[in-house]
PASEBA-1860 file (N, C-alpha, C; in nm, 3 decimals):
! residues 141
1> MIYLLLGA> 0.082/-0.120/0.000/0.000/0.000/0.000/0.087/0.126/0.000 ~ 0.202/0.119/0.064/0.291/0.233/0.068/0.341/0.269/-0.071 ~ 0.360/0.166/-0.155/0.405/0.192/-0.292/0.298/0.265/-0.372 ~ 0.174/0.235/-0.346/0.064/0.304/-0.414/0.062/0.452/-0.376 ~ 0.081/0.481/-0.249/0.084/0.620/-0.204/0.205/0.693/-0.260 ~ 0.320/0.627/-0.263/0.439/0.690/-0.321/0.422/0.714/-0.471 ~ 0.361/0.619/-0.540/0.334/0.638/-0.683/0.240/0.753/-0.709 ~ 0.136/0.766/-0.626/0.042/0.877/-0.642/0.111/1.011/-0.616
9> AVLALVFW> 0.201/1.013/-0.517/0.275/1.137/-0.489/0.367/1.174/-0.605 ~ 0.433/1.074/-0.663/0.521/1.102/-0.778/0.440/1.152/-0.896 ~ 0.325/1.090/-0.922/0.241/1.136/-1.032/0.191/1.278/-1.008 ~ 0.154/1.308/-0.885/0.110/1.444/-0.853/0.221/1.545/-0.878 ~ 0.344/1.509/-0.842/0.456/1.600/-0.866/0.486/1.615/-1.014 ~ 0.472/1.507/-1.090/0.501/1.512/-1.233/0.398/1.597/-1.306 ~ 0.270/1.577/-1.272/0.165/1.646/-1.347/0.136/1.787/-1.298 ~ 0.165/1.819/-1.174/0.133/1.952/-1.121/0.255/2.009/-1.051
17> RGGRPLFK> 0.323/2.101/-1.119/0.437/2.169/-1.059/0.395/2.309/-1.021 ~ 0.393/2.340/-0.897/0.363/2.475/-0.852/0.227/2.525/-0.895 ~ 0.129/2.438/-0.907/-0.005/2.480/-0.945/-0.025/2.490/-1.095 ~ 0.081/2.469/-1.174/0.069/2.475/-1.319/0.094/2.336/-1.375 ~ 0.014/2.294/-1.471/0.035/2.160/-1.527/0.166/2.153/-1.604 ~ 0.230/2.036/-1.598/0.355/2.014/-1.668/0.332/2.011/-1.819 ~ 0.224/1.947/-1.862/0.192/1.938/-2.003/0.100/2.051/-2.043 ~ 0.133/2.118/-2.151/0.048/2.227/-2.200/-0.033/2.178/-2.319
25> GDGWRIGA> -0.147/2.242/-2.345/-0.230/2.201/-2.457/-0.294/2.067/-2.430 ~ -0.285/1.976/-2.526/-0.345/1.843/-2.512/-0.247/1.742/-2.455 ~ -0.130/1.783/-2.414/-0.032/1.691/-2.358/-0.080/1.627/-2.229 ~ -0.158/1.700/-2.150/-0.209/1.642/-2.025/-0.305/1.527/-2.053 ~ -0.373/1.532/-2.168/-0.463/1.423/-2.202/-0.384/1.297/-2.234 ~ -0.273/1.311/-2.300/-0.187/1.196/-2.330/-0.131/1.139/-2.200 ~ -0.085/1.226/-2.112/-0.034/1.181/-1.983/-0.139/1.110/-1.901 ~ -0.261/1.162/-1.900/-0.369/1.098/-1.824/-0.404/0.962/-1.885
33> GVVALVAF> -0.396/0.950/-2.016/-0.420/0.821/-2.081/-0.315/0.718/-2.044 ~ -0.189/0.761/-2.039/-0.080/0.671/-2.001/-0.097/0.628/-1.856 ~ -0.133/0.722/-1.769/-0.155/0.688/-1.629/-0.270/0.588/-1.616 ~ -0.376/0.606/-1.695/-0.489/0.514/-1.691/-0.446/0.373/-1.733 ~ -0.367/0.363/-1.840/-0.320/0.232/-1.884/-0.234/0.164/-1.778 ~ -0.144/0.240/-1.717/-0.057/0.184/-1.613/-0.141/0.141/-1.493 ~ -0.239/0.222/-1.455/-0.323/0.188/-1.340/-0.406/0.062/-1.368 ~ -0.460/0.051/-1.490/-0.537/-0.070/-1.523/-0.449/-0.194/-1.525
41> AGAAYTTI> -0.328/-0.180/-1.578/-0.235/-0.294/-1.579/-0.197/-0.333/-1.437 ~ -0.171/-0.234/-1.353/-0.139/-0.262/-1.213/-0.256/-0.324/-1.139 ~ -0.377/-0.277/-1.170/-0.496/-0.334/-1.106/-0.514/-0.480/-1.146 ~ -0.494/-0.510/-1.272/-0.508/-0.649/-1.318/-0.401/-0.737/-1.253 ~ -0.279/-0.690/-1.247/-0.172/-0.770/-1.190/-0.195/-0.798/-1.042 ~ -0.226/-0.692/-0.966/-0.243/-0.712/-0.822/-0.368/-0.792/-0.790 ~ -0.472/-0.782/-0.871/-0.592/-0.860/-0.847/-0.565/-1.008/-0.874 ~ -0.491/-1.037/-0.981/-0.456/-1.176/-1.012/-0.369/-1.236/-0.900
49> RGGWGTGL> -0.281/-1.154/-0.844/-0.191/-1.201/-0.737/-0.261/-1.209/-0.601 ~ -0.391/-1.168/-0.595/-0.466/-1.179/-0.471/-0.482/-1.051/-0.392 ~ -0.433/-0.939/-0.442/-0.447/-0.812/-0.372/-0.572/-0.739/-0.416 ~ -0.688/-0.783/-0.365/-0.815/-0.727/-0.411/-0.831/-0.581/-0.375 ~ -0.790/-0.542/-0.258/-0.805/-0.401/-0.216/-0.721/-0.307/-0.301 ~ -0.595/-0.342/-0.320/-0.506/-0.259/-0.402/-0.552/-0.259/-0.547 ~ -0.598/-0.374/-0.595/-0.648/-0.381/-0.732/-0.770/-0.293/-0.752 ~ -0.858/-0.289/-0.651/-0.977/-0.204/-0.659/-0.938/-0.056/-0.662
57> VLGIVGLW> -0.845/-0.017/-0.576/-0.800/0.123/-0.573/-0.735/0.161/-0.705 ~ -0.649/0.074/-0.757/-0.584/0.104/-0.886/-0.686/0.109/-0.999 ~ -0.788/0.025/-0.994/-0.894/0.031/-1.096/-0.970/0.162/-1.091 ~ -0.998/0.211/-0.971/-1.068/0.340/-0.956/-0.979/0.454/-1.007 ~ -0.849/0.449/-0.973/-0.756/0.552/-1.023/-0.751/0.547/-1.176 ~ -0.750/0.426/-1.232/-0.749/0.413/-1.378/-0.874/0.469/-1.443 ~ -0.991/0.442/-1.382/-1.116/0.496/-1.436/-1.118/0.648/-1.429 ~ -1.073/0.703/-1.317/-1.071/0.848/-1.304/-0.976/0.910/-1.406
65> SASEARRR> -0.858/0.852/-1.420/-0.760/0.906/-1.513/-0.809/0.894/-1.659 ~ -0.877/0.782/-1.690/-0.931/0.766/-1.826/-1.039/0.870/-1.854 ~ -1.121/0.899/-1.753/-1.225/1.001/-1.775/-1.163/1.139/-1.790 ~ -1.054/1.166/-1.719/-0.985/1.294/-1.735/-0.920/1.306/-1.873 ~ -0.872/1.193/-1.925/-0.809/1.195/-2.057/-0.911/1.222/-2.166 ~ -1.036/1.186/-2.143/-1.139/1.207/-2.245/-1.203/1.344/-2.234 ~ -1.187/1.411/-2.123/-1.252/1.541/-2.102/-1.183/1.648/-2.185 ~ -1.261/1.730/-2.249/-1.208/1.842/-2.327/-1.197/1.963/-2.236
73> PAVRKDSS> -1.093/2.044/-2.255/-1.081/2.164/-2.173/-1.188/2.266/-2.212 ~ -1.228/2.345/-2.116/-1.326/2.450/-2.142/-1.263/2.557/-2.231 ~ -1.333/2.597/-2.334/-1.283/2.698/-2.426/-1.361/2.826/-2.402 ~ -1.287/2.934/-2.380/-1.353/3.063/-2.360/-1.405/3.114/-2.493 ~ -1.524/3.171/-2.489/-1.581/3.227/-2.612/-1.506/3.352/-2.655 ~ -1.470/3.436/-2.559/-1.396/3.558/-2.590/-1.250/3.534/-2.554 ~ -1.170/3.498/-2.653/-1.030/3.466/-2.625/-0.938/3.586/-2.645 ~ -0.994/3.705/-2.672/-0.910/3.821/-2.691/-0.860/3.868/-2.554
81> PVVQGPSL> -0.734/3.903/-2.544/-0.680/3.946/-2.415/-0.735/4.082/-2.375 ~ -0.749/4.100/-2.246/-0.795/4.228/-2.193/-0.676/4.323/-2.194 ~ -0.690/4.434/-2.266/-0.581/4.528/-2.280/-0.617/4.655/-2.204 ~ -0.529/4.693/-2.115/-0.550/4.816/-2.039/-0.504/4.933/-2.125 ~ -0.573/5.045/-2.110/-0.533/5.164/-2.182/-0.410/5.226/-2.119 ~ -0.352/5.324/-2.184/-0.232/5.388/-2.129/-0.267/5.473/-2.006 ~ -0.167/5.496/-1.921/-0.188/5.586/-1.808/-0.191/5.730/-1.861 ~ -0.221/5.823/-1.772/-0.230/5.964/-1.816/-0.094/6.014/-1.866
89> TEARSILG> 0.013/5.979/-1.797/0.144/6.027/-1.842/0.184/5.962/-1.974 ~ 0.152/5.832/-1.991/0.182/5.767/-2.119/0.100/5.829/-2.231 ~ -0.027/5.857/-2.205/-0.112/5.917/-2.307/-0.061/6.055/-2.347 ~ -0.016/6.133/-2.249/0.038/6.267/-2.280/0.166/6.256/-2.364 ~ 0.251/6.158/-2.329/0.376/6.145/-2.406/0.350/6.091/-2.546 ~ 0.250/6.005/-2.563/0.217/5.954/-2.696/0.169/6.067/-2.787 ~ 0.082/6.151/-2.734/0.029/6.261/-2.816/0.118/6.384/-2.814 ~ 0.210/6.391/-2.720/0.301/6.505/-2.713/0.234/6.632/-2.665
97> VAPDASAD> 0.146/6.620/-2.568/0.078/6.737/-2.513/0.121/6.759/-2.369 ~ 0.101/6.881/-2.323/0.138/6.918/-2.186/0.032/6.866/-2.088 ~ 0.066/6.858/-1.960/-0.032/6.810/-1.861/-0.155/6.900/-1.850 ~ -0.141/7.028/-1.884/-0.255/7.119/-1.874/-0.318/7.148/-2.011 ~ -0.306/7.055/-2.104/-0.359/7.075/-2.240/-0.511/7.069/-2.239 ~ -0.571/7.153/-2.320/-0.718/7.156/-2.330/-0.765/7.045/-2.424 ~ -0.896/7.027/-2.428/-0.953/6.924/-2.514/-0.925/6.955/-2.660 ~ -0.927/7.082/-2.699/-0.898/7.119/-2.838/-0.753/7.088/-2.875
105> EIKSAHAR> -0.660/7.112/-2.783/-0.519/7.082/-2.809/-0.497/6.931/-2.823 ~ -0.569/6.854/-2.741/-0.557/6.708/-2.748/-0.611/6.659/-2.882 ~ -0.726/6.712/-2.923/-0.787/6.670/-3.050/-0.700/6.709/-3.168 ~ -0.641/6.829/-3.164/-0.557/6.870/-3.277/-0.428/6.789/-3.283 ~ -0.369/6.757/-3.166/-0.248/6.673/-3.165/-0.281/6.534/-3.218 ~ -0.395/6.481/-3.180/-0.437/6.349/-3.228/-0.458/6.353/-3.380 ~ -0.526/6.454/-3.428/-0.554/6.465/-3.572/-0.424/6.475/-3.652 ~ -0.327/6.552/-3.601/-0.200/6.569/-3.670/-0.124/6.436/-3.677
113> LIRMAHPD> -0.122/6.363/-3.566/-0.048/6.237/-3.562/-0.119/6.124/-3.636 ~ -0.251/6.122/-3.630/-0.324/6.012/-3.695/-0.315/6.025/-3.847 ~ -0.298/6.147/-3.896/-0.280/6.164/-4.041/-0.155/6.093/-4.090 ~ -0.053/6.092/-4.007/0.073/6.026/-4.046/0.071/5.876/-4.014 ~ 0.001/5.837/-3.908/0.010/5.699/-3.860/-0.108/5.611/-3.900 ~ -0.203/5.666/-3.973/-0.320/5.586/-4.011/-0.279/5.474/-4.108 ~ -0.338/5.355/-4.094/-0.301/5.244/-4.184/-0.325/5.273/-4.332 ~ -0.421/5.357/-4.365/-0.446/5.392/-4.505/-0.336/5.482/-4.561
121> KGGTAGLA> -0.261/5.546/-4.474/-0.154/5.637/-4.516/-0.016/5.574/-4.499 ~ -0.010/5.443/-4.480/0.118/5.376/-4.467/0.159/5.348/-4.325 ~ 0.078/5.386/-4.227/0.109/5.357/-4.087/0.062/5.217/-4.050 ~ 0.070/5.188/-3.923/0.028/5.056/-3.876/-0.100/5.068/-3.793 ~ -0.173/4.958/-3.788/-0.297/4.957/-3.710/-0.267/4.968/-3.561 ~ -0.155/4.912/-3.516/-0.119/4.919/-3.375/-0.089/5.060/-3.330 ~ -0.017/5.135/-3.413/0.014/5.273/-3.378/-0.112/5.358/-3.378 ~ -0.200/5.338/-3.474/-0.325/5.412/-3.478/-0.410/5.379/-3.355
129> AQLNAARD> -0.410/5.254/-3.313/-0.486/5.215/-3.194/-0.428/5.280/-3.069 ~ -0.295/5.291/-3.061/-0.232/5.359/-2.947/-0.270/5.507/-2.944 ~ -0.270/5.569/-3.060/-0.307/5.711/-3.064/-0.453/5.731/-3.024 ~ -0.540/5.643/-3.071/-0.682/5.653/-3.034/-0.702/5.628/-2.885 ~ -0.631/5.531/-2.830/-0.644/5.502/-2.687/-0.592/5.617/-2.603 ~ -0.482/5.680/-2.646/-0.427/5.794/-2.573/-0.525/5.911/-2.577 ~ -0.583/5.938/-2.694/-0.682/6.045/-2.704/-0.801/6.019/-2.613 ~ -0.854/5.896/-2.619/-0.970/5.864/-2.536/-0.938/5.877/-2.388
137> RLLKG> -0.818/5.834/-2.348/-0.779/5.842/-2.208/-0.770/5.986/-2.160 ~ -0.714/6.073/-2.242/-0.698/6.213/-2.201/-0.832/6.288/-2.205 ~ -0.918/6.255/-2.297/-1.046/6.326/-2.304/-1.143/6.280/-2.196 ~ -1.130/6.157/-2.151/-1.218/6.107/-2.046/-1.172/6.148/-1.907 ~ -1.046/6.180/-1.893/-1.006/6.225/-1.760/-0.872/6.183/-1.730
END
């Protein structure tokens, strides 16, 4: 019985390091399938040798591991990352305005920069998005 507990501890260490799974993606499913096969083989061997209790425990571990191997991970519907807008100082430096700039100065600085950085004018979508986020941050407060 002590070997069963030691084996479970080793498997726990292999599959879960610091709260993060060792296998990423579908690798954990392969690992759970291998664990299920080993547990079923161990259950059959120990049951044949007369160890009914250990065989039953290994069979239950094998069933649990097999069910985990068949389970699909939950997929989030919205997989886009949450992006925080720039801080006030970052927004001011992006647009090149002073801390006491008025709304008209912010709008004119944005218009001047977006003319150069717009994707239709040869700029990038990321830079245009940064300029828009900086403008929105400064105009909202």
